[in-house]
KOLMIKE-454368 format. One record per atom (N, C-alpha, C): z, x, y. Coordinates in steps of 0.05 Angstrom, whole numbers, padded with zeros to 5 digits, always signed. Each point is the difference from the previous one (the first is absolute). Example, Ala and Ser with C-alpha at 12.3 -4.5 7.8 and 13.67 -1.06 7.14 Angstrom:
% KOLMIKE-454368
+00156+00264-00114+00000-00018+00024+00000+00018+00024-00014-00007+00021+00001+00016+00024+00014-00015+00022
***
This chain:
% KOLMIKE-454368
+00354-00650-00057+00013+00016+00005-00015+00031+00008+00010+00009+00018-00011+00032+00010-00003+00019-00022-00024+00005+00003-00014+00028-00017+00005+00020+00014+00018+00025-00011-00004+00030+00014-00035+00008-00006-00001+00010+00013-00028+00010-00002-00001+00022+00002-00022+00018-00007-00005+00026+00004-00022+00013+00020+00008+00013+00015-00029+00005+00020+00002+00040-00005-00032+00004-00011-00003+00019-00003-00020+00017+00021-00003+00018+00012-00022+00016+00018-00027+00005-00016-00019+00002+00008-00021+00011-00016-00020+00010+00018-00017+00018+00004-00020+00010+00010-00023-00011-00016-00016-00013+00027-00024-00021-00009-00012+00002+00014-00029+00017-00007-00020-00002+00015-00001+00015+00029+00022+00023-00003+00007+00015+00024+00016-00009+00022+00012-00030-00011+00027-00005+00007+00018-00010-00002+00024-00001+00009+00023-00013-00009+00005-00028-00011+00007-00006-00023-00004-00036+00000+00030-00001-00017+00021-00024-00001+00016-00008-00007-00003-00012-00025+00002+00002-00027-00003-00025-00016+00027-00004-00009-00003-00027-00006+00033-00023-00009-00004-00008-00024+00023+00007-00016-00005-00013-00020+00026-00002-00013+00007-00025-00028+00015-00006-00009+00017+00023-00012+00020-00001-00015+00019+00022-00012-00018+00001-00035-00015-00012-00007-00017+00012-00021-00023+00012+00001-00010+00001+00027-00027+00019+00011-00012-00025+00012-00011-00031-00004-00020-00015+00003+00006+00006+00032-00023-00004+00008-00018+00004+00030+00004-00026+00016+00014-00002+00019+00003-00025+00010-00013-00004+00032-00001+00030+00016-00003+00000+00024-00012+00024+00009-00011+00008+00019-00009+00027+00015-00001-00003+00028+00005+00017+00015-00001+00008+00026-00011+00025+00014-00011-00008+00020-00025+00014+00007+00009+00005+00031+00005+00017+00015-00001+00007+00030-00017+00003+00006-00016-00016+00023-00021-00002+00010-00005+00028+00019+00022+00010+00016+00005+00026+00005-00011+00017-00018+00017+00003-00024-00007+00022-00015-00028-00003-00001-00020-00019-00007-00021-00002-00015-00024+00009+00025+00004-00001+00029-00015+00011+00004+00017+00008+00034+00019-00005+00009+00011+00011+00020+00002-00030+00020-00014-00022-00007+00003-00022+00026-00006-00027-00018+00008-00021+00010+00000-00031-00004-00026+00004-00018-00001-00024-00018-00027-00010-00011+00006-00029-00004-00030-00010-00011+00003-00031-00010+00033-00004-00016+00005+00016-00015+00018-00015-00017+00037+00012-00001+00005+00011+00035+00017+00014+00009+00008-00021+00024+00018-00005+00004+00017-00010+00020+00017+00023+00019-00015-00009+00024+00019+00024+00019+00020-00024+00023+00039+00017-00010+00013-00018+00012-00001+00008+00032+00029-00018+00001+00004-00001+00031+00004+00032+00017+00007+00017-00024+00008+00033+00017-00024+00021-00006-00026-00016-00013-00023+00015+00007-00008+00014-00035+00028-00002-00015-00010+00012-00025-00012-00022-00018-00016+00014-00021-00019-00015-00021+00013+00005-00027+00016-00029-00004+00013+00003-00032-00022-00002-00024-00024-00002+00005-00022-00006-00022+00004-00027-00022-00004+00008-00026+00004-00021-00010+00011-00005-00027+00006-00021-00013+00020+00006-00023-00018-00024-00017-00008+00009-00024-00025-00017-00015+00020-00013-00029+00008-00018-00003+00020-00018-00014-00020-00015-00020+00003+00015-00022-00012-00015-00033+00005-00025+00002-00015-00018-00019+00005-00027-00004+00025+00002-00022+00014-00027+00009+00030+00010-00018+00015+00009+00007+00009+00021+00029+00022+00014+00006+00013-00013+00018+00020-00001+00001+00021-00007+00017+00001+00017+00030-00019-00007+00025-00002+00002+00017+00029+00014+00019+00015-00016-00002+00025+00017+00019+00013+00009-00024+00001+00005-00021+00005+00025-00014-00015+00027+00012-00024-00008+00005-00021+00027+00001+00006+00008+00022+00011-00021+00028-00004+00015+00024+00041+00014+00003+00009-00017-00019+00024+00016-00005+00005+00034-00001-00019-00003-00020-00003+00024-00011-00008+00024+00014-00028-00017+00016-00008+00020+00015+00003+00007+00027+00029-00026+00007+00008+00010+00027+00009+00035+00015+00010+00009-00024+00007+00023+00014-00012+00023+00008-00032-00011-00008-00025+00024+00002-00021-00008+00026+00007-00025+00018-00017-00013+00009+00009+00000+00024-00017+00004+00021+00002-00003+00030-00026-00016+00009+00020-00022+00027-00021-00012+00012-00012-00026-00020-00018-00011+00007-00001-00031-00016-00028+00001-00016+00003-00010-00027-00020+00017-00017-00015-00038-00008-00021+00008-00011-00011-00029-00018+00006-00006-00026+00007-00016-00002+00004-00005-00031-00021-00024-00012-00011+00011-00026-00018-00016-00007-00008+00018-00033-00017-00028-00008-00009+00014-00024-00013+00024-00005-00001+00017-00016-00026+00024+00007-00029-00009-00001-00013+00022+00015-00028-00004-00007-00016-00002-00018-00026+00000-00013-00004+00004-00024+00004+00026-00012+00018-00001-00016-00002+00026-00021-00018+00026+00001+00001+00030+00006-00025+00008-00009+00011+00009-00038-00020+00017-00002+00003+00008-00032+00032+00021+00000+00009+00020+00025+00012+00009-00005+00024-00008+00010+00011-00027+00011+00014-00012+00007+00015-00013-00030-00026-00007-00018+00008-00011-00022+00013+00017-00020-00012+00030+00004+00016+00011-00014+00021+00014+00003+00011-00008+00029+00023+00014+00010+00022-00023-00007+00001-00024+00001+00010-00018-00008+00005-00007-00026-00018+00002-00018+00002+00006-00032+00020+00025-00012+00012+00020+00021+00006+00025-00011+00030-00011+00012+00026+00014-00021+00022-00007+00001+00009+00027+00020+00017-00005+00019+00007+00020+00025+00012+00023-00011+00006+00000-00023+00021+00027-00015-00026+00016-00024-00028-00009+00003-00011+00012-00007-00026+00006+00019+00005-00008+00023-00018+00015+00027+00002+00016+00011-00013+00018-00011+00001+00037+00020-00006+00002+00023-00015-00023+00019-00010+00003+00021+00026+00001+00024+00017-00011-00005+00022+00000+00023+00010+00031-00005+00002+00016-00014+00010+00029-00002-00015+00020+00021+00028+00010+00003-00004+00026+00038-00009+00025-00028-00010+00012+00015-00006+00028-00004+00023+00011-00005-00003+00025-00022+00026+00006-00007+00020-00020-00015+00005-00028-00003+00011-00012-00006+00019+00003-00023+00004+00021-00013+00019+00014-00018+00017+00016+00006-00008+00015+00024+00009+00024+00018+00019-00017+00016-00010-00025+00009+00022-00022+00023+00031-00002-00018-00006-00004-00026+00023-00004-00016+00015+00013-00007-00012+00020-00009+00013+00036-00008+00019-00001+00026-00005+00004+00025+00001-00002+00020+00032-00010+00016-00017-00023-00003+00026-00019+00005+00025+00003-00017-00011+00008-00022+00029-00001-00032+00017+00031+00015-00007+00014+00016+00017+00031+00004+00020-00011+00016+00028+00007-00011+00028+00000+00015+00001+00001+00023+00008-00010+00019+00004-00002+00032+00005+00023+00008+00008+00017-00013+00013+00039+00002-00021+00014+00004-00031-00017-00017-00019+00024-00004-00017+00002+00025-00008+00022+00009-00022-00002+00016-00028-00019-00010-00009-00012+00016-00016-00019-00011-00032+00003+00016+00005+00013+00022-00028+00002+00022-00016-00020+00003+00023-00020+00012-00017-00020+00014-00025+00001+00020-00013-00019+00001-00016+00007+00014-00019-00031+00014-00011+00005+00028-00024-00031+00001-00016+00013-00018-00012-00029-00002-00027+00012-00018-00019+00003+00025-00017+00015-00020-00016+00014+00025+00002+00031+00013+00021-00002-00011+00008+00036+00018+00013+00019-00013-00001+00024-00005+00017+00014-00014+00023+00007+00012+00024-00001-00018+00018+00012+00010+00005+00029+00008+00018+00010+00008+00000+00031+00016-00010+00015-00025+00026-00003-00021-00011+00020-00020+00004-00020-00027-00027-00019-00005-00001-00017-00029+00010+00015-00012-00003+00024-00021+00013+00016-00016+00019+00009-00004+00024-00013+00019+00021+00009-00001+00020-00012-00007+00016+00009-00023+00012-00023-00014-00007-00008-00026-00015-00021+00004-00017-00019-00022-00032+00003+00003-00015+00019-00011-00028+00002+00005-00011-00032+00001+00014-00016-00022-00018-00034-00006-00008-00002+00031+00012-00003+00014+00001-00006+00028-00020+00006+00013-00005+00021+00000-00034+00009+00003-00026-00006-00013+00002-00002-00023-00015-00014-00011+00002-00033-00004+00017-00013+00006-00005-00032+00010-00013-00004+00022+00002+00027+00023-00012-00011+00021-00031+00011-00002-00014+00015-00018-00019+00004-00001-00021-00013-00011+00022-00019-00024-00010-00021-00005-00009-00021+00015+00013-00008+00020+00003-00015+00017-00022+00002+00021+00001+00023+00007-00026+00011+00026-00024-00006-00018+00001+00006-00019-00028+00002-00026-00002-00040+00001+00011-00012-00010+00006-00029-00004-00012-00012+00026+00007+00015+00031-00009-00022+00027-00031+00015-00003-00005+00019-00008-00034+00009+00006-00020-00016-00012+00012-00009-00038-00017-00007-00010+00009-00034+00004+00022-00007+00017-00002-00037-00001-00020-00005+00019-00017+00024+00020-00003-00006+00026-00042-00002-00015+00007+00003-00019-00035+00005-00017-00004-00038-00008+00017-00015+00012+00001-00022-00020-00016-00022+00021-00004+00009+00022-00021-00005+00021-00026-00005-00004-00006+00028-00023-00025+00003-00008-00018-00009-00020+00022-00015-00015+00005-00013-00027+00003+00008-00027+00022+00021+00006+00023+00009-00023+00019-00010-00007+00006+00002-00012+00033-00019-00010+00002+00020-00017+00037+00005+00010+00017+00028-00005+00028-00008-00008+00008+00007-00030+00026-00009-00009+00013+00037+00001+00027+00000+00007+00017+00013-00005+00018-00005-00026+00013+00041-00005+00021-00007-00026-00007-00020-00020-00021+00007-00008+00000-00004-00025+00017+00010-00031+00017-00010-00003+00012+00006-00023-00007-00001-00031-00003+00026-00012-00014+00008-00029+00026+00000-00018-00003-00004-00021+00010+00009-00031+00012+00026-00003+00022+00012+00001+00008+00021-00005+00009+00014+00018+00015+00024+00000+00009+00010+00020-00011+00033+00012+00009-00003+00019-00003+00027+00005-00022-00009+00036-00009+00030+00009-00021+00000+00025-00018-00013+00001-00020-00006-00030-00024-00009-00003+00009-00034-00015+00020-00010+00001-00002-00027-00005-00001-00016+00023-00018+00003+00025+00003-00018+00014-00033+00002+00013-00008-00015+00015-00019-00004+00015+00012+00000+00033-00007+00020+00016+00016-00006+00027-00022-00009+00018-00021-00003-00003-00017-00031+00010-00023+00004-00009-00010-00031-00001-00020-00010-00018-00024-00013+00022-00024+00011+00008-00018+00001+00015-00026-00015-00001-00005-00032-00009-00025-00010-00001-00018-00006+00022-00021+00005-00001-00021-00006+00016-00022+00007+00003-00022+00001+00014-00026+00000-00003-00010+00028-00018+00016+00012+00002-00005+00033-00007+00010+00004-00022+00013-00017-00019+00011+00005-00027+00030-00015+00006+00012+00017-00029+00029-00008-00006+00012+00034+00009+00016+00003+00011+00018+00023+00006+00016-00001-00010+00015+00016-00016+00036+00006-00004+00010+00031+00015+00012-00013+00030+00001+00024+00011+00032+00016-00005-00006+00027+00000+00027+00000-00009+00021+00019+00033+00022-00002+00000+00007+00009+00024+00011+00034+00003-00007+00022+00021+00008+00020-00005+00016-00001+00025+00025+00011-00001+00015+00005+00027+00001+00030+00005-00020+00000+00014+00001+00032+00021+00007+00001+00023+00019-00011+00021+00004+00007+00023-00005+00023+00013-00013+00016+00009-00008+00031+00014+00005+00018-00015-00004-00012-00025-00004+00019-00028-00033+00022-00005+00005+00012-00008-00028+00009-00016-00005-00011-00031-00020-00013+00000+00000-00007-00030-00029+00013-00011+00012+00010-00024-00017+00010-00017-00010-00014-00026-00026-00001-00001-00012-00016-00022-00014+00022-00018+00010+00004-00027-00018+00011-00025+00006-00024-00019-00019-00022-00008-00001-00011-00026+00014+00015-00019+00024-00021-00008+00003-00020-00003+00028-00006+00014+00006+00028+00017+00024+00008+00015-00001-00009+00028+00015-00005+00016+00008+00003+00028+00020+00006+00006+00012+00021+00016+00010+00008+00016+00010-00004+00033+00019-00008+00000+00013-00009+00030+00013+00021+00019-00007+00013+00004+00015+00017+00022+00009+00015-00021+00036+00010+00003+00003+00024-00032+00011-00015-00013-00002-00030-00014+00007-00014-00021-00014+00007-00020+00010-00002-00024-00016+00001-00021-00021-00012+00000-00022+00009-00022-00028-00019-00003+00012-00024-00010-00017-00016+00000+00002-00029-00025-00023-00002-00003+00000-00018-00023-00030-00016-00007-00017-00023+00006+00006-00001+00034-00010-00023+00019-00027-00002-00013-00023+00014+00006-00020-00014-00019-00003-00016-00026+00014+00020-00015+00000-00011-00022+00019-00035-00005+00014+00002+00019+00018-00032-00003-00012-00018+00014-00025+00011+00013-00016-00018+00025-00033-00015-00023+00001+00022-00015-00024-00006-00019+00018-00020-00023+00029+00009-00005+00005-00018-00025+00004-00030+00018+00012-00005+00017+00007-00029+00022-00031-00017-00001-00020+00021+00007-00028-00014-00004-00009-00013-00021+00012+00023-00021-00013-00012-00022+00017-00027-00008+00018+00005-00004+00016-00032-00003-00003-00020+00014-00012+00002+00023-00007-00024+00009-00024-00005+00002-00013+00021-00012-00032-00007-00010-00001-00020-00025+00025+00004-00017-00001-00012-00021+00021-00028+00001+00006+00000+00024+00018-00023+00007-00024-00025+00015-00011+00008+00016-00021-00013+00011-00029-00009-00014-00009+00018-00024-00022+00001-00004-00019+00004+00019-00003+00022+00014-00016+00004+00020+00003+00038+00005-00021+00012+00018+00006+00024+00001+00021+00009+00025+00019+00013-00001+00016+00004+00018-00005+00034+00007+00003+00015+00028-00014+00023+00000+00036+00008+00016+00016+00029-00012+00028+00002+00011-00012+00021+00030+00022-00015+00017+00000+00023+00030+00026+00001-00002+00005+00035+00008+00026+00003+00013-00004+00013+00025+00018-00025+00011+00007+00009+00034+00015+00015-00002-00004+00019+00029+00020+00019+00002+00011+00006+00031+00017-00017+00005+00019-00009+00027-00002+00022+00013-00005+00008+00033+00009+00011+00012+00000+00035-00004-00019+00005-00013+00005+00028-00009-00009+00019+00028+00012+00030-00005-00010+00014+00016-00021+00005-00004-00004+00011-00025-00028+00017-00009-00006-00010-00029-00024-00008-00011+00001-00011-00026-00024+00019-00011-00002+00020-00023-00016+00015-00016-00001-00017-00024-00023-00006-00005-00016-00007-00036-00022+00014-00005+00021+00019-00023-00023+00020-00020+00000-00012-00016-00019-00001-00021-00032-00011+00012+00012-00028+00009-00015-00015+00006-00004-00032+00010-00004-00020-00025+00020-00012-00008-00002-00017-00024-00022-00015-00002-00025-00010-00019-00015-00017+00006+00009-00023-00003+00020-00008-00020+00013-00032+00003+00014-00010+00010+00012+00009+00019+00021-00008+00021-00004+00014+00024+00008-00024+00021-00010-00001+00028+00027+00003+00009+00000+00028+00013+00025+00009+00012-00010-00001+00037+00016-00024+00009+00003-00001+00028+00026+00002+00019+00001+00016+00027+00019-00005+00008+00003-00031+00012+00026-00004+00004+00007-00024+00011-00021-00011+00018-00006+00016+00033-00013-00011+00017-00037+00006-00014-00003-00009-00025-00023+00005-00014-00001-00030-00004+00018-00018-00013-00004-00015-00004-00019-00027+00014+00001+00000+00029-00017-00022+00004-00037+00002-00007-00003+00032-00003-00022+00002-00010-00017-00014-00025+00024-00010-00012-00004-00021-00018-00013-00021+00000-00004-00006+00028-00009-00033+00016-00037+00012-00007-00007+00017+00001-00028+00007-00002-00017+00001-00026+00017+00000-00016-00011-00001-00029+00008-00037-00006-00026+00003-00023-00009-00023-00015-00015+00001-00015-00011-00029-00009-00019-00007-00022+00010+00005-00027+00015-00009-00009+00022+00006-00026+00007-00027-00006+00016-00012+00016+00010-00027+00001-00004-00024+00012-00006-00024-00008-00007-00016+00025+00024-00017+00002+00005-00023+00018+00020-00014+00006+00017-00006-00021-00019-00012-00008+00013-00014-00031+00021+00011-00014-00020+00020-00010+00006+00025-00013+00028+00007+00008+00007+00009+00023+00021+00012+00011+00026-00020-00001-00006-00026+00003+00022-00023+00007+00009+00001-00031-00021+00000-00021+00005-00005-00033+00017+00025-00012-00004+00020+00014+00019+00023-00014+00021+00003+00017+00009-00006+00021+00016-00002+00019+00025-00021-00011-00014-00024-00014+00014-00015-00004+00016+00008-00034-00014+00007-00009+00006+00019-00029+00021+00023+00003-00001+00018+00022+00016+00014+00002+00026-00007+00009-00005-00017+00015+00033-00010+00021+00021-00003-00027-00011-00013-00021+00018-00022-00025+00009+00025-00014+00029+00003+00001+00010+00021-00013-00001+00006-00023-00001-00018-00019-00008-00004-00026-00027+00009-00011-00018+00013+00018-00030+00005-00001+00009+00039-00011+00021+00006+00017+00006+00032-00013+00021+00006-00017+00013-00028-00016+00019+00007-00027-00011+00007-00024-00031+00006+00004+00003+00014-00029-00028+00025-00006+00004+00013+00029-00016+00026+00017+00011+00020-00017
***
């Protein structure tokens, strides 16, 4: 009997991977595109007749190969290698033991905002845009469109840190309601654990007077208080030190009076400088914290 399998995209070590699971969440296979891994064919990939590289499908023991291939058929181009998986790493084992509904790794930057904007009636202006570009006026109609793009732009900067040993999660929901009930981005790397809050400020002046932050002519908001609170909750959940970061996306000017000693304030263009920092966490510690943080159940009691 054919079983309807579920395909879940996951960002895995800086590349996209598709996990295949049964309806109860049990993983049965995964697909790695060789082109996504390194831009060319490798020892596990197969180059098709048209020159395309399909990558590799790793099928776990007991899984029906035909069902796996049928589930992945819409996502595959070219020929693929199909076989048992390589010897799993500890990170692979952690991922396979986690139910897809509890896994936060697939969350996109601004995940909740995606849902809110998708729910708008068709007659309302949504400010749709292509990812990575600002609309002509992102704050016309619904300002959440500008908030979403700011989180996407910052998320792209953070995702690029993965090549330097960082692991990144986006849109971690926290219990409660309001602007402080979320962690926009959680970055775990050699420099430690950072709870990053996004401030959308394209072309506007930002004034920071702890704990209040004023963007343009908008009313001041306690952004630094929210950033600190999110870091405190993350520290409790992960049982490790977490530093709050306020990332200001594309401001015209930034004034900080005085500079708070406990919150790191960065422009979005300064995110790459985190690569030069280190000496706090070893690779094994990074992987262990990431495995804990990606589990939704970790955050239920903070």
